[in-house]
C-alpha positions in Angstrom: 155.5 -31.9 -140.5 154.0 -34.6 -141.6 153.8 -36.5 -138.5 152.0 -33.6 -136.8 149.3 -33.5 -139.4 148.6 -37.1 -138.9 148.5 -37.2 -135.1 146.6 -33.8 -135.4 143.9 -35.7 -137.5 144.0 -38.6 -135.5 143.0 -36.8 -132.1 140.4 -34.9 -134.0 138.8 -38.4 -134.9 138.9 -39.6 -131.9 137.5 -36.8 -129.8 134.7 -37.1 -132.5 134.3 -40.7 -131.9 134.3 -40.1 -128.3 131.6 -37.5 -128.5 129.3 -39.3 -131.1 129.5 -42.6 -128.6 128.7 -40.5 -125.3 126.1 -38.8 -127.4 124.2 -42.2 -128.3 124.5 -43.6 -124.7 123.2 -40.3 -123.1 120.0 -40.8 -125.8 119.5 -44.6 -124.9 119.8 -43.9 -121.0 117.6 -41.0 -121.3 114.6 -42.5 -123.7 111.4 -41.8 -122.8 109.6 -45.2 -121.1 106.5 -46.6 -123.0 103.6 -44.9 -122.2 101.2 -48.3 -121.6 98.5 -46.4 -120.4 97.8 -44.4 -123.5 98.9 -47.0 -126.3 96.9 -49.5 -128.0 96.0 -52.9 -126.4 97.6 -55.7 -128.6 95.2 -58.3 -127.0 92.4 -58.7 -124.9 92.1 -61.9 -122.7 90.8 -63.6 -119.8 92.6 -64.6 -116.6 92.0 -68.2 -117.5 93.0 -67.6 -120.9 96.4 -66.3 -120.3 97.0 -68.6 -117.1 96.3 -71.7 -119.4 98.5 -70.8 -122.1 101.8 -69.9 -120.0 100.7 -73.9 -117.9 100.2 -75.7 -120.8 103.4 -74.1 -123.1 105.7 -71.0 -121.8 107.5 -71.0 -124.6 104.7 -71.1 -126.9 103.0 -68.6 -125.0 106.0 -65.8 -124.9 106.4 -66.0 -128.7 102.4 -65.0 -128.3 102.7 -62.4 -125.8 106.3 -60.8 -126.3 107.5 -59.2 -129.8 110.6 -59.8 -131.1 112.7 -57.9 -128.7 111.3 -59.4 -125.7 109.1 -56.5 -124.9 105.7 -57.4 -123.8 102.6 -56.5 -126.3 100.0 -54.5 -124.4 97.2 -56.9 -122.7 93.9 -56.1 -121.3 92.9 -59.0 -118.6 89.6 -59.3 -117.3 89.5 -61.6 -114.2 87.7 -61.4 -110.5 89.7 -59.6 -107.8 90.9 -62.5 -105.5 93.2 -60.1 -103.2 94.2 -56.3 -103.1 97.1 -55.0 -101.4 100.8 -53.1 -101.7 104.1 -54.4 -102.9 107.3 -53.4 -101.1 107.9 -50.0 -103.2 104.2 -49.1 -101.7 102.8 -49.8 -105.1 99.1 -51.1 -105.3 98.8 -54.9 -106.3 95.5 -56.6 -107.6 95.7 -60.4 -107.5 93.3 -61.7 -110.2 92.3 -65.5 -109.8 92.1 -68.2 -112.0 88.7 -70.0 -111.7 90.8 -73.2 -111.5 92.6 -71.9 -108.6 96.2 -73.1 -109.7 97.5 -69.5 -110.4 96.4 -66.0 -111.4 97.5 -62.9 -112.6 99.5 -60.3 -109.9 98.7 -56.7 -111.5 101.6 -54.2 -109.8 99.7 -50.4 -110.6 102.1 -47.2 -111.1 102.1 -44.3 -108.4 99.9 -42.8 -111.1 97.3 -45.4 -111.0 97.7 -46.6 -107.8 94.8 -44.6 -106.5 92.4 -46.2 -108.9 92.1 -49.2 -107.1 90.6 -47.6 -104.0 86.9 -48.6 -104.4 87.7 -51.9 -105.8 87.0 -55.2 -103.6 87.4 -58.7 -103.1 85.1 -60.9 -105.9 85.1 -57.6 -108.2 85.1 -58.5 -111.7 87.5 -56.1 -113.5 89.7 -55.4 -116.6 93.2 -54.2 -116.4 95.7 -53.0 -119.1 99.3 -54.0 -118.6 102.8 -55.6 -119.6 103.8 -59.1 -118.8 106.5 -59.2 -116.7 106.9 -63.1 -115.9 104.4 -65.9 -116.7 102.8 -68.6 -115.0 104.7 -71.6 -114.3 104.5 -74.4 -111.6 107.6 -74.4 -109.1 108.5 -78.5 -108.4 111.0 -77.1 -105.6 108.0 -75.5 -103.7 105.5 -77.5 -104.6 103.0 -74.4 -105.7 102.0 -72.4 -109.0 103.5 -68.8 -109.9 101.3 -66.3 -111.0 101.7 -64.1 -114.3 103.3 -61.1 -113.1 101.8 -57.9 -115.0 103.4 -54.3 -114.5 102.3 -51.0 -115.2 99.2 -51.7 -115.0 95.8 -49.6 -115.2 92.0 -50.5 -114.4 90.0 -50.3 -117.8 86.9 -51.5 -116.8 85.5 -52.4 -113.4 
């Protein structure tokens, strides 16, 4: 009788643990994504400032533009449009090029914000809001500079 009671309590605890663990996993998996467009901007920079900081010292730039969990702060970047196009997923992309020509900021827009670039042309000076996915760097194997990559972008000023 005592053994049955212990097994019963053990099964109840096991089932409770599985239900609680499963609930936590489902909650974490279905968490809403960060709404970059409606969130407060953390920093306002120019294309030149952002690119030169990453090329000078990527670790310092990452410490400045990423929070403790590695999430990018929300940035507004102002620069001159070098090219306009689409990525492989059909999302609009705008390249803001640094004046020194080494690297630029490649801004990928969401499906919702892609329509806003229809009136953007090469040479326009615009401000884009988004989050950093990757910093600028020099690839010695390819002997070329890689652009800063920003995601979830939206045009805030034209």
